VOGU-3710 file (C-alpha; in Angstrom, 3 decimals, decimal comma):
1> mavytdvsdn> -15,826/-14,645/11,917  -15,240/-13,983/15,595  -18,674/-12,557/16,387  -20,534/-14,839/18,743  -23,262/-12,497/19,969  -25,362/-10,555/17,488  -26,408/-7,018/18,344  -29,586/-5,570/16,886  -29,599/-2,069/15,451  -32,174/-0,890/18,000
11> slirhlekyd> -30,380/-2,305/21,052  -27,092/-0,762/19,911  -28,697/2,646/19,343  -30,253/2,501/22,839  -26,894/1,455/24,305  -25,067/4,323/22,587  -27,420/6,809/24,251  -25,386/6,162/27,418  -22,319/7,730/25,739  -21,332/11,097/24,317
21> igelhsfkgi> -19,850/9,812/21,073  -22,441/11,111/18,630  -24,876/9,363/16,360  -24,170/5,910/14,952  -23,198/5,857/11,266  -22,282/2,181/10,905  -21,244/-0,944/12,746  -19,870/-4,241/11,507  -18,432/-7,385/13,026  -14,673/-7,800/13,111
31> aegvensnyl> -13,355/-11,121/11,801  -10,135/-11,101/13,867  -10,204/-12,340/17,430  -11,084/-15,610/19,069  -12,694/-14,986/22,433  -15,050/-11,996/22,344  -17,519/-10,432/19,931  -15,997/-7,273/18,473  -17,614/-4,642/16,296  -16,204/-1,594/14,542
41> lttddgsfil> -18,453/1,396/15,244  -18,389/4,638/13,315  -20,108/7,643/14,895  -20,069/11,410/14,590  -16,975/11,373/16,822  -14,979/8,791/14,871  -14,299/5,062/15,020  -14,545/2,849/18,098  -14,452/-0,817/19,015  -17,423/-2,340/20,798
51> tlyekrvnae> -16,486/-5,512/22,666  -19,007/-7,931/24,096  -17,213/-10,161/26,571  -18,266/-13,748/26,068  -18,819/-16,511/28,610  -15,173/-17,601/28,805  -14,203/-14,182/30,168  -14,442/-13,685/33,915  -16,432/-10,446/34,273  -14,662/-9,794/37,596
61> dlpfflglme> -11,383/-9,373/35,648  -12,708/-6,655/33,349  -12,075/-3,690/35,690  -8,416/-4,790/35,763  -8,064/-4,838/31,975  -10,054/-1,649/31,351  -8,195/0,144/34,135  -4,825/-1,042/32,835  -5,573/0,421/29,405  -6,348/3,796/30,976
71> hlagkglscp> -3,264/3,594/33,186  -0,917/2,807/30,291  -2,429/5,497/28,082  -1,918/7,916/30,975  1,774/7,011/30,872  1,904/8,126/27,238  1,814/4,650/25,722  -0,130/4,221/22,499  -2,983/1,976/23,501  -6,748/2,082/23,203
81> vpvhmksget> -8,718/3,410/26,153  -12,214/2,626/27,361  -14,799/5,285/26,611  -16,645/6,423/29,720  -20,411/6,477/29,710  -22,239/9,603/30,838  -22,443/7,889/34,259  -18,638/7,648/34,412  -18,606/3,856/34,091  -16,573/2,073/31,431
91> lgelagrpaa> -18,346/-1,288/31,589  -21,984/-1,761/30,641  -24,167/-4,562/29,368  -25,451/-5,212/25,873  -27,208/-8,288/24,476  -26,855/-9,998/27,849  -23,068/-9,611/27,877  -20,670/-7,253/29,653  -19,754/-4,619/27,069  -17,231/-1,820/26,640
101> iitflegfsv> -16,530/0,726/23,955  -12,835/1,347/23,330  -11,100/3,996/21,261  -9,905/2,846/17,862  -6,224/2,828/16,939  -5,297/2,951/13,273  -3,052/0,142/12,151  -2,914/-3,269/10,560  -1,808/-6,806/11,289  1,675/-7,590/10,001
111> krphathcrq> 1,336/-10,737/7,901  5,058/-11,376/7,380  7,012/-10,016/10,325  10,713/-9,221/9,964  13,395/-8,712/12,590  12,590/-4,976/12,667  8,998/-5,741/13,634  10,167/-8,111/16,373  12,475/-5,435/17,764  9,661/-2,870/17,770
121> lgetlaafhl> 7,376/-5,379/19,454  9,975/-6,109/22,128  10,560/-2,421/22,823  6,839/-1,770/23,049  6,255/-4,767/25,301  9,044/-3,583/27,611  7,471/-0,116/27,753  4,111/-1,655/28,646  5,654/-3,733/31,435  7,494/-0,728/32,839
131> ggqdfsisrp> 4,424/1,474/32,498  2,296/-1,024/34,396  4,636/-1,473/37,362  2,766/1,059/39,490  -0,738/-0,001/38,423  -2,708/-0,409/41,630  -5,003/-3,307/40,655  -3,728/-6,877/40,454  -5,120/-10,227/39,418  -3,703/-13,731/39,194
141> nalsigdwrp> -2,496/-14,893/35,781  -5,095/-17,409/34,570  -2,493/-19,055/32,313  0,331/-19,466/34,814  2,221/-22,731/35,271  -0,249/-23,939/37,900  -3,061/-23,692/35,347  -1,333/-25,699/32,626  -2,245/-29,199/33,900  -6,017/-28,497/34,190
151> lyeksqagvd> -5,956/-26,855/30,751  -4,113/-29,860/29,312  -6,566/-32,307/30,889  -9,569/-30,290/29,724  -8,288/-30,306/26,122  -7,622/-34,050/25,909  -11,178/-34,952/24,832  -10,964/-32,946/21,604  -7,300/-33,247/20,737  -7,870/-35,670/17,845
161> tvmpgl> -10,207/-33,160/16,187  -7,221/-30,809/15,832  -4,868/-33,465/14,464  -5,432/-37,228/14,627  -2,835/-38,850/16,851  -1,795/-35,568/18,467
//
């Protein structure tokens, strides 16, 4: 399961008081994902995703990602958007981690993609790229070519745990 930071009922209820999304009905960890702790929240106002950004995430990058979601949604693209707190902020802190609540999009993971799915994905990705062209915030790509060598060197110590002889 991809939940690395546990959230107590009481701390979550206190955190939700910062929002206008109604009373909490339920919350559960989401198994998908690899980097952050994600929870599905159900409140009076519907379903939401609570993300706790873990240590590998640079907190300084979060305004970029949260802002990009809002920007793309403003362009009419179907993407989740951060929920603003009563203070107007989209990023808070919960359980010692930066935290955001994002709107929930209905859908499912395609287990056996076909060419039609790939085409839809390509069209959607193109729309996202075009929609983001005039986004005012920028950040360097942390996985660009210049970052490959340090990532490769960092992974060498554990490579045999993935596959002996790799």
